LOMI-230992 format. One line per 4 residues: number of its first residue (from 0); for each residue x, y, z of N, C-alpha, C. Coordinates in nm, 3 decimals. Atoms other than C-alpha are relative to their C-alpha. Example, Ala and Ser with C-alpha at 12.3 -4.5 7.8 and 13.67 -1.06 7.14 Angstrom:
<rs>
0 = 0.089,-0.119,0.000,1.230,-0.450,0.780,0.090,0.120,0.000 | -0.082,-0.119,-0.006,1.367,-0.106,0.714,-0.077,0.109,0.073
</rs>
This chain:
<rs>
0 = -0.074,-0.111,0.054,3.259,-18.606,6.334,0.041,0.099,0.108 | -0.042,-0.084,-0.112,3.311,-18.450,6.673,-0.046,0.144,-0.013 | 0.055,-0.133,0.008,3.093,-18.148,6.595,0.067,0.091,-0.101 | -0.072,-0.083,0.097,3.316,-18.025,6.311,-0.072,0.013,-0.133
4 = 0.070,-0.005,0.128,3.075,-18.087,6.025,0.072,-0.085,-0.104 | -0.060,0.084,0.104,3.141,-18.277,5.704,0.119,0.070,-0.068 | -0.116,-0.057,0.070,3.477,-18.229,5.532,-0.025,-0.003,-0.151 | 0.015,-0.014,0.146,3.537,-18.177,5.160,-0.034,-0.132,-0.069
8 = 0.025,0.130,0.063,3.543,-18.547,5.070,-0.143,-0.045,0.028 | 0.137,0.039,-0.034,3.218,-18.612,5.255,-0.102,0.084,-0.076 | 0.090,-0.085,0.080,3.055,-18.314,5.081,-0.004,-0.048,-0.144 | -0.004,0.052,0.137,3.173,-18.444,4.743,-0.075,-0.131,-0.011
12 = 0.068,0.129,-0.001,3.050,-18.789,4.831,-0.151,0.021,0.001 | 0.143,-0.023,-0.015,2.710,-18.653,4.929,-0.060,0.076,-0.117 | 0.059,-0.089,0.100,2.661,-18.387,4.663,0.037,-0.034,-0.145 | -0.036,0.039,0.136,2.831,-18.547,4.360,-0.034,-0.146,-0.025
16 = 0.017,0.144,0.024,2.828,-18.924,4.398,-0.146,-0.042,0.001 | 0.139,0.045,-0.012,2.472,-18.973,4.512,-0.086,0.052,-0.115 | 0.080,-0.043,0.116,2.312,-18.747,4.246,0.039,-0.067,-0.131 | -0.043,0.067,0.124,2.524,-18.906,3.970,-0.057,-0.141,-0.006
20 = 0.053,0.136,-0.003,2.420,-19.254,4.076,-0.151,0.002,-0.024 | 0.145,-0.008,0.019,2.055,-19.153,4.102,-0.038,0.041,-0.142 | 0.029,-0.042,0.138,2.063,-18.979,3.762,0.020,-0.116,-0.097 | -0.024,0.113,0.089,2.216,-19.283,3.596,-0.109,-0.106,0.019
24 = 0.108,0.097,-0.024,1.962,-19.512,3.765,-0.132,0.048,-0.060 | 0.124,-0.053,0.058,1.678,-19.281,3.659,0.001,-0.016,-0.152 | -0.010,0.015,0.145,1.803,-19.286,3.299,-0.021,-0.146,-0.040 | 0.014,0.142,0.033,1.832,-19.664,3.301,-0.143,-0.049,0.022
28 = 0.138,0.042,-0.029,1.492,-19.717,3.463,-0.095,0.064,-0.101 | 0.084,-0.066,0.101,1.340,-19.461,3.226,0.006,-0.071,-0.133 | -0.014,0.072,0.126,1.479,-19.646,2.927,-0.075,-0.133,0.004 | 0.071,0.129,-0.012,1.348,-19.980,3.053,-0.150,0.023,0.000
32 = 0.143,-0.029,-0.005,1.009,-19.828,3.134,-0.054,0.042,-0.135 | 0.043,-0.044,0.134,0.987,-19.657,2.796,-0.001,-0.118,-0.096 | -0.005,0.120,0.085,1.089,-19.984,2.631,-0.117,-0.093,0.024 | 0.116,0.083,-0.030,0.810,-20.168,2.810,-0.130,0.067,-0.045
36 = 0.121,-0.075,0.037,0.555,-19.894,2.738,-0.017,0.009,-0.151 | 0.006,-0.012,0.147,0.641,-19.840,2.370,0.119,-0.074,-0.062 | -0.113,0.076,0.055,0.866,-20.121,2.250,0.025,0.030,-0.148 | -0.019,-0.029,0.142,0.808,-20.022,1.887,0.089,0.123,-0.021
40 = -0.089,-0.116,0.011,0.995,-19.692,1.954,0.142,-0.033,0.046 | -0.131,0.026,-0.061,1.278,-19.839,2.158,0.080,-0.106,-0.075 | -0.071,0.113,0.061,1.364,-20.165,1.983,0.080,0.041,-0.123 | -0.082,-0.039,0.116,1.474,-20.006,1.652,0.120,0.086,0.038
44 = -0.109,-0.089,-0.043,1.691,-19.755,1.842,0.071,-0.051,0.125 | -0.055,0.055,-0.125,1.803,-19.988,2.120,0.151,0.021,0.010 | -0.145,-0.018,-0.003,2.170,-19.970,2.023,0.037,0.144,0.034 | -0.025,-0.141,-0.030,2.156,-19.592,2.034,-0.024,0.032,0.147
48 = 0.029,-0.022,-0.142,1.994,-19.590,2.380,0.107,-0.064,0.089 | -0.105,0.067,-0.079,2.246,-19.840,2.512,0.132,0.074,-0.011 | -0.123,-0.078,0.015,2.532,-19.637,2.368,-0.008,0.127,0.084 | 0.016,-0.120,-0.082,2.391,-19.327,2.538,0.021,-0.032,0.147
52 = -0.021,0.040,-0.139,2.375,-19.509,2.871,0.147,-0.032,0.027 | -0.142,0.031,-0.018,2.730,-19.637,2.822,0.084,0.127,0.003 | -0.074,-0.127,0.001,2.854,-19.288,2.737,-0.019,0.074,0.132 | 0.026,-0.064,-0.129,2.688,-19.151,3.050,0.065,-0.076,0.115
56 = -0.053,0.083,-0.109,2.815,-19.441,3.260,0.151,0.011,0.014 | -0.147,-0.003,-0.007,3.185,-19.406,3.171,0.052,0.111,0.090 | -0.050,-0.103,-0.092,3.252,-19.064,3.332,-0.057,-0.015,0.140 | 0.059,0.019,-0.133,3.013,-19.144,3.613,0.077,-0.107,0.077
60 = -0.076,0.106,-0.066,3.204,-19.463,3.688,0.137,0.050,0.046 | -0.130,-0.056,-0.040,3.538,-19.280,3.690,-0.015,0.093,0.120 | 0.022,-0.092,-0.112,3.401,-19.009,3.919,-0.035,-0.076,0.126 | 0.041,0.078,-0.117,3.240,-19.262,4.147,0.119,-0.074,0.060
64 = -0.114,0.075,-0.054,3.556,-19.472,4.178,0.100,0.094,0.067 | -0.093,-0.095,-0.061,3.772,-19.165,4.250,-0.053,0.053,0.133 | 0.058,-0.050,-0.125,3.534,-19.027,4.511,-0.003,-0.110,0.105 | -0.003,0.111,-0.096,3.505,-19.370,4.670,0.141,-0.022,0.055
68 = -0.139,0.016,-0.046,3.886,-19.396,4.686,0.035,0.110,0.101 | -0.027,-0.110,-0.092,3.913,-19.052,4.847,-0.075,-0.017,0.131 | 0.080,0.021,-0.120,3.634,-19.135,5.089,0.061,-0.109,0.087 | -0.063,0.110,-0.076,3.803,-19.462,5.190,0.128,0.048,0.067
72 = -0.122,-0.054,-0.061,4.135,-19.282,5.247,-0.032,0.092,0.117 | 0.040,-0.093,-0.106,3.962,-19.015,5.452,-0.048,-0.076,0.123 | 0.051,0.077,-0.114,3.784,-19.271,5.668,0.114,-0.075,0.069 | -0.114,0.067,-0.061,4.109,-19.464,5.722,0.082,0.098,0.085
76 = -0.073,-0.102,-0.077,4.281,-19.143,5.834,-0.075,0.035,0.127 | 0.080,-0.029,-0.119,3.994,-19.069,6.072,0.015,-0.111,0.104 | -0.012,0.113,-0.092,4.019,-19.416,6.220,0.135,0.002,0.069 | -0.132,-0.006,-0.060,4.392,-19.373,6.276,0.012,0.114,0.101
80 = -0.009,-0.115,-0.089,4.345,-19.033,6.441,-0.094,-0.008,0.120 | 0.102,0.003,-0.104,4.050,-19.127,6.658,0.057,-0.023,0.141 | -0.054,0.015,-0.136,4.255,-19.259,6.957,0.068,0.127,0.051 | -0.063,-0.125,-0.042,4.458,-18.935,6.965,-0.104,0.106,0.034
84 = 0.106,-0.097,-0.026,4.143,-18.726,6.948,-0.067,-0.032,0.133 | 0.065,0.039,-0.126,3.984,-18.924,7.231,0.091,0.030,0.118 | -0.095,-0.032,-0.108,4.300,-18.893,7.445,0.002,0.150,0.028 | -0.002,-0.145,-0.018,4.305,-18.519,7.384,-0.128,0.049,0.069
88 = 0.126,-0.040,-0.062,3.937,-18.483,7.475,-0.004,-0.039,0.148 | -0.004,0.044,-0.140,3.988,-18.685,7.793,0.093,0.090,0.082 | -0.094,-0.087,-0.070,4.293,-18.477,7.890,-0.058,0.139,0.021 | 0.061,-0.132,-0.012,4.107,-18.153,7.820,-0.109,0.000,0.107
92 = 0.107,0.009,-0.100,3.809,-18.266,8.028,0.059,-0.013,0.140 | -0.066,0.017,-0.130,4.039,-18.376,8.312,0.061,0.132,0.047 | -0.059,-0.130,-0.036,4.230,-18.046,8.305,-0.107,0.101,0.038 | 0.111,-0.091,-0.031,3.902,-17.854,8.302,-0.057,-0.031,0.138
96 = 0.055,0.039,-0.131,3.773,-18.052,8.600,0.097,0.038,0.111 | -0.100,-0.040,-0.100,4.100,-17.994,8.791,-0.006,0.150,0.024 | 0.007,-0.146,-0.011,4.076,-17.622,8.718,-0.125,0.041,0.079 | 0.123,-0.033,-0.072,3.714,-17.610,8.837,0.011,-0.037,0.147
100 = -0.018,0.040,-0.140,3.806,-17.800,9.155,0.089,0.100,0.075 | -0.090,-0.096,-0.063,4.093,-17.561,9.229,-0.073,0.132,0.023 | 0.073,-0.126,-0.015,3.874,-17.257,9.166,-0.108,-0.011,0.108 | 0.101,0.021,-0.103,3.598,-17.403,9.385,0.064,-0.001,0.139
104 = -0.069,0.004,-0.129,3.846,-17.474,9.665,0.045,0.139,0.041 | -0.042,-0.136,-0.030,3.984,-17.120,9.643,-0.120,0.087,0.040 | 0.120,-0.077,-0.033,3.633,-16.975,9.649,-0.048,-0.034,0.141 | 0.039,0.041,-0.136,3.545,-17.179,9.961,0.098,0.053,0.104
108 = -0.102,-0.050,-0.092,3.873,-17.078,10.124,-0.022,0.150,0.026 | 0.026,-0.143,-0.016,3.793,-16.711,10.061,-0.126,0.026,0.082 | 0.124,-0.017,-0.078,3.440,-16.750,10.203,0.023,-0.025,0.148 | -0.024,0.035,-0.140,3.565,-16.916,10.518,0.100,0.095,0.066
112 = -0.106,-0.085,-0.053,3.853,-16.676,10.557,0.114,-0.086,0.044 | -0.114,0.078,-0.042,4.198,-16.782,10.643,-0.003,-0.016,0.152 | 0.008,0.029,-0.144,4.244,-16.935,10.992,0.062,0.108,0.087 | -0.068,-0.100,-0.081,4.471,-16.654,11.112,-0.073,0.134,0.002
116 = 0.070,-0.128,0.006,4.230,-16.372,11.024,-0.119,0.002,0.094 | 0.118,-0.018,-0.083,3.977,-16.250,11.279,0.004,0.130,0.068
</rs>
């Protein structure tokens, strides 16, 4: 990320997608665990529990697919820009080094004094 921090898509990916996936997984695992622990409570209402999971899964799936699409577009744009960013960083570093060399040479020249001065 070149020291710039995460952008909006990466924040959405991290703070929306991951919790939604974990919440849905927790609900599904909880239902399975509850079904194994007390099957007499779950089996009669199984269709209701499955409908609840499906209702929760539909918006989560839409959100996940949209965030994944945005994330993929963002990463593709980064990949396309990376050579330009690297060229700019190399040019900046080269210009900085040239500037430091010139300033160092001028400082040495001033210390030594010009050849005609004495």
